C-alpha positions as CSV (number, residue, x, y, z in Angstrom):
1,M,114.3,86.2,150.1
2,E,111.7,84.5,151.6
3,L,110.7,80.9,150.7
4,G,107.0,80.6,152.0
5,N,105.4,77.6,152.7
6,I,107.2,74.9,150.8
7,S,104.5,72.1,151.8
8,Q,101.5,74.0,150.2
9,P,103.1,76.6,147.6
10,V,100.9,79.5,146.5
11,Y,101.4,80.1,142.7
12,G,101.0,83.4,141.1
13,P,99.6,84.3,137.7
14,G,101.4,82.6,134.6
15,P,103.9,84.6,132.6
16,Q,102.5,87.8,130.8
17,A,103.1,88.8,127.2
18,P,105.3,91.9,127.2
19,G,103.8,95.1,126.0
20,S,104.4,95.9,122.4
21,S,104.6,99.1,120.8
22,T,103.1,97.7,117.6
23,P,100.0,95.7,118.5
24,G,98.6,95.7,115.1
25,L,102.0,94.0,113.5
26,V,101.9,91.4,116.5
27,R,98.3,90.6,115.6
28,M,99.0,90.4,112.2
29,V,102.1,88.0,112.6
30,H,100.0,85.8,115.1
31,G,97.3,85.5,112.9
32,F,99.5,84.4,110.0
33,L,101.0,81.9,112.1
34,R,97.7,80.4,113.3
35,L,96.8,80.3,109.6
36,V,99.8,78.7,108.3
37,Q,100.1,76.2,111.2
38,P,96.9,75.6,113.1
39,N,97.4,72.2,114.7
40,A,99.7,71.4,117.5
41,L,102.7,69.2,117.0
42,P,102.0,65.5,116.6
43,I,104.0,63.9,119.4
44,D,101.7,60.9,120.3
45,G,99.3,58.8,118.1
46,E,101.5,56.1,117.0
47,P,99.9,53.0,115.2
48,S,99.4,50.2,117.3
49,G,100.7,46.7,116.3
50,A,103.1,47.7,113.5
51,P,106.8,47.4,113.1
52,P,109.2,50.2,114.1
53,L,109.7,51.3,110.6
54,C,106.1,52.0,110.3
55,Y,106.3,53.9,113.4
56,L,108.9,56.4,111.7
57,S,107.1,56.8,108.3
58,F,103.8,57.3,110.3
59,F,105.8,60.1,112.4
60,L,107.3,61.5,109.3
61,F,104.0,61.8,107.7
62,Q,102.4,63.5,110.3
63,L,105.4,65.9,110.5
64,L,105.1,66.7,107.1
65,L,101.5,67.3,107.5
66,Y,102.2,69.6,110.5
67,E,105.0,71.7,108.3
68,L,102.9,71.8,105.3
69,G,101.7,75.5,105.6
70,F,105.5,76.5,105.8
71,L,106.5,74.3,103.1
72,V,103.8,76.0,100.8
73,C,105.1,79.3,101.9
74,M,108.6,78.5,101.1
75,A,107.6,77.2,97.8
76,I,105.8,80.5,96.9
77,G,108.7,82.6,98.1
78,L,111.2,80.5,95.9
79,L,109.1,80.9,93.0
80,F,109.1,84.7,93.4
81,I,112.7,84.7,94.1
82,I,113.3,83.1,90.7
83,L,110.6,84.7,88.6
84,V,110.5,88.1,89.4
85,P,114.3,88.6,88.3
86,L,113.6,86.5,85.2
87,V,110.4,88.5,84.2
88,G,112.5,91.9,85.1
89,C,115.4,90.8,82.8
90,C,112.9,89.7,80.0
91,F,111.2,93.2,80.0
92,C,114.5,94.9,80.2
93,C,116.3,93.1,77.5
94,C,113.6,92.1,75.1
95,R,111.4,95.2,75.2
96,C,108.7,93.7,73.1
């Protein structure tokens, strides 16, 4: 194994995404993720001159805004999980 020049290293290209047998599905998933969560994780941006409790509330607010798309998707999914069997039961039992 050759180490090469340690004082001036030569870097190769970055990691490449593996080839996929379903590129359409991969594009669809990445499009959905970009739609649901378009912003980067809010790591910095603390309000200056505020007490530490305010830092925590500000960070939690930013985190909830970051996760808002996933929370909406989860609420819609739970609504379907509850409503679909309930409506099916009403159609089967009542047969109006």
